[in-house]
C-alpha positions as CSV (number, residue, x, y, z in Angstrom):
1,M,77.2,107.6,146.9
2,A,76.6,108.8,143.2
3,L,79.0,111.6,141.9
4,P,77.5,114.8,140.0
5,E,76.9,114.3,136.3
6,L,79.3,117.6,134.9
7,Q,76.6,120.1,133.7
8,S,79.6,121.9,131.3
9,L,82.8,121.4,130.4
10,S,85.6,123.5,131.7
11,P,88.6,124.3,130.0
12,L,90.8,121.7,131.9
13,H,87.6,119.6,130.9
14,E,88.7,120.3,127.2
15,E,92.4,119.9,127.0
16,A,92.0,116.8,129.2
17,A,89.9,115.6,126.2
18,L,91.8,117.1,123.3
19,L,95.0,115.5,125.2
20,L,93.2,112.4,125.5
21,A,92.1,112.8,122.0
22,Q,95.5,113.3,120.5
23,G,96.9,109.8,122.3
24,H,98.4,111.3,125.2
25,K,98.8,109.1,128.6
26,Q,96.3,109.0,131.4
27,K,99.4,109.5,133.4
28,D,100.8,112.1,132.0
29,I,98.1,114.3,131.7
30,A,96.8,114.3,134.9
31,A,100.4,115.2,136.2
32,H,100.1,118.0,133.3
33,L,96.6,119.3,134.4
34,N,97.7,119.4,138.2
35,V,94.8,116.3,138.9
36,A,94.7,113.3,140.0
37,E,94.2,110.6,137.5
38,M,91.5,108.8,139.2
39,T,89.6,112.7,138.9
40,I,90.3,112.5,134.1
41,T,88.7,108.5,135.4
42,R,86.1,110.3,136.6
43,W,85.7,112.7,133.8
44,K,85.3,110.2,131.3
45,Q,82.6,108.5,132.4
46,S,81.0,111.9,131.8
47,P,78.4,112.0,128.6
48,L,79.7,115.0,128.3
49,F,83.2,114.7,128.4
50,E,82.7,111.6,126.0
51,Q,80.6,113.4,123.7
52,K,83.5,116.5,123.6
53,L,86.4,113.3,123.4
54,T,84.7,111.7,120.4
55,E,84.6,115.2,119.0
56,F,88.2,116.1,119.4
57,K,89.1,112.8,117.7
58,R,86.9,113.1,114.8
59,Q,88.2,116.6,113.8
60,I,92.0,114.7,114.6
61,H,91.3,111.9,112.3
62,S,88.7,114.5,109.4
63,E,92.4,116.7,109.5
64,S,94.8,114.2,109.6
65,L,92.6,112.3,106.4
66,A,93.0,116.2,104.5
67,Y,97.0,116.2,105.4
68,A,97.3,113.0,103.9
69,Q,95.4,113.1,100.5
70,E,96.9,117.0,100.5
71,K,100.6,115.2,100.8
72,M,99.3,112.5,98.2
73,G,98.4,115.4,95.7
74,H,101.5,116.1,96.2
75,M,103.1,113.4,95.8
76,Q,101.3,112.0,92.6
77,V,102.4,115.5,91.3
78,R,106.2,115.1,91.8
79,A,105.7,111.2,90.1
80,V,104.4,112.6,86.7
81,D,107.2,115.6,87.2
82,R,109.4,112.3,87.2
83,L,108.1,109.6,84.8
84,D,108.1,113.3,82.0
85,F,111.8,113.6,82.9
86,L,112.3,109.6,82.7
87,I,110.5,110.2,78.8
88,D,112.0,112.6,77.8
89,Q,115.8,112.3,79.6
90,A,116.5,109.1,80.6
91,E,119.5,107.8,78.6
92,S,118.3,103.7,78.2
93,E,115.4,103.3,76.0
94,A,114.3,100.8,78.1
95,V,113.4,103.3,81.1
96,Q,112.3,105.8,78.7
97,L,109.7,102.9,77.8
98,G,108.8,101.8,81.3
99,A,107.9,105.3,82.0
100,V,105.6,105.7,79.0
101,R,104.4,102.0,79.9
102,E,103.5,103.8,83.4
103,V,101.9,106.1,82.2
104,L,100.1,105.0,79.8
105,D,98.6,102.2,82.0
106,R,98.0,103.9,85.6
107,G,96.0,107.7,83.9
108,P,92.8,108.2,83.1
109,L,94.6,106.7,79.2
110,R,94.4,103.4,79.7
111,V,96.1,100.6,76.8
112,Q,93.3,97.8,76.8
113,R,95.8,94.9,76.2
114,G,95.2,91.9,74.0
115,P,95.9,88.5,74.2
116,G,99.2,88.4,73.0
117,G,100.2,92.0,75.0
118,D,99.7,93.8,72.3
119,A,97.4,96.8,72.1
120,P,94.1,95.9,69.2
121,K,93.6,98.7,67.0
122,G,91.6,100.9,68.6
123,G,93.1,99.7,72.0
124,I,93.7,103.0,73.6
125,I,89.9,103.3,75.9
126,L,89.9,107.0,77.1
127,E,87.1,107.3,80.0
128,A,84.3,108.9,78.3
129,K,84.1,111.7,81.4
130,M,88.0,112.8,80.6
131,L,87.1,112.8,77.5
132,I,84.3,115.0,77.4
133,A,86.1,117.2,80.1
134,M,89.6,117.3,77.7
135,R,87.2,118.4,75.2
136,Q,85.6,121.1,76.8
137,V,88.8,122.7,78.5
138,A,90.6,122.6,74.8
139,E,87.5,124.5,72.9
140,M,87.8,126.8,76.7
141,T,91.8,127.0,75.6
142,G,91.2,127.7,72.2
143,D,94.1,124.9,71.6
144,T,93.4,123.4,68.2
145,E,96.4,121.1,68.8
146,M,94.4,118.9,71.5
147,R,91.4,119.7,70.4
148,Q,92.6,117.5,66.8
149,A,94.3,115.5,68.9
150,L,91.4,114.7,70.9
151,E,89.5,114.2,68.0
152,I,90.5,111.1,66.8
153,I,90.4,109.6,70.4
154,Q,86.3,107.8,70.4
155,L,84.4,107.3,73.4
156,P,83.9,103.6,74.3
157,A,80.7,102.0,72.9
158,S,78.9,101.6,76.8
159,E,78.7,106.0,76.9
160,P,77.5,107.8,73.7
161,P,78.9,111.0,74.4
162,S,77.5,113.5,76.8
163,E,77.0,117.3,75.8
164,S,76.6,118.1,78.8
165,K,80.2,119.4,81.9
166,P,81.4,116.5,82.8
167,D,79.7,116.4,87.1
168,H,83.0,116.7,89.0
169,A,80.8,116.2,92.7
170,S,80.3,112.4,92.3
171,D,84.1,111.7,90.7
172,G,85.3,112.9,94.4
173,L,86.6,116.1,93.0
174,V,85.2,119.5,93.8
């Protein structure tokens, strides 16, 4: 005999779905909700319950991803601050140069090394969008020192300068 299909989810159903999505064991959920474990097994067979379970899993995944991205952003700020400290205050010149190299090799400013490991003339290449954005910031803020520094940096030949504002949406920056 087929069991009746769930027509709607009660708060108990939703709590069970949420706890399952969070990774709790079915046995523990049943004890917590004071229902038989077989009841939860039956609920899981309902398309409505399964839909709610999937919704909760997606929500948890999305929240976890947002948290991880935020945490990574904070860590990147700390890393940049640490590199800044090492460049300015490390006692060892080797440590200072290593920090400088990390900034140049990993930041938006890239050093294109030649066959011997040396940077060729004009070897510092700034990504076009970043350069355009930095020039706009210098213009808006009136930072003449930054503007003068950016004027000597050439855009790569493959990307001509654009007068339009950079499209941050395509970069994942909003």
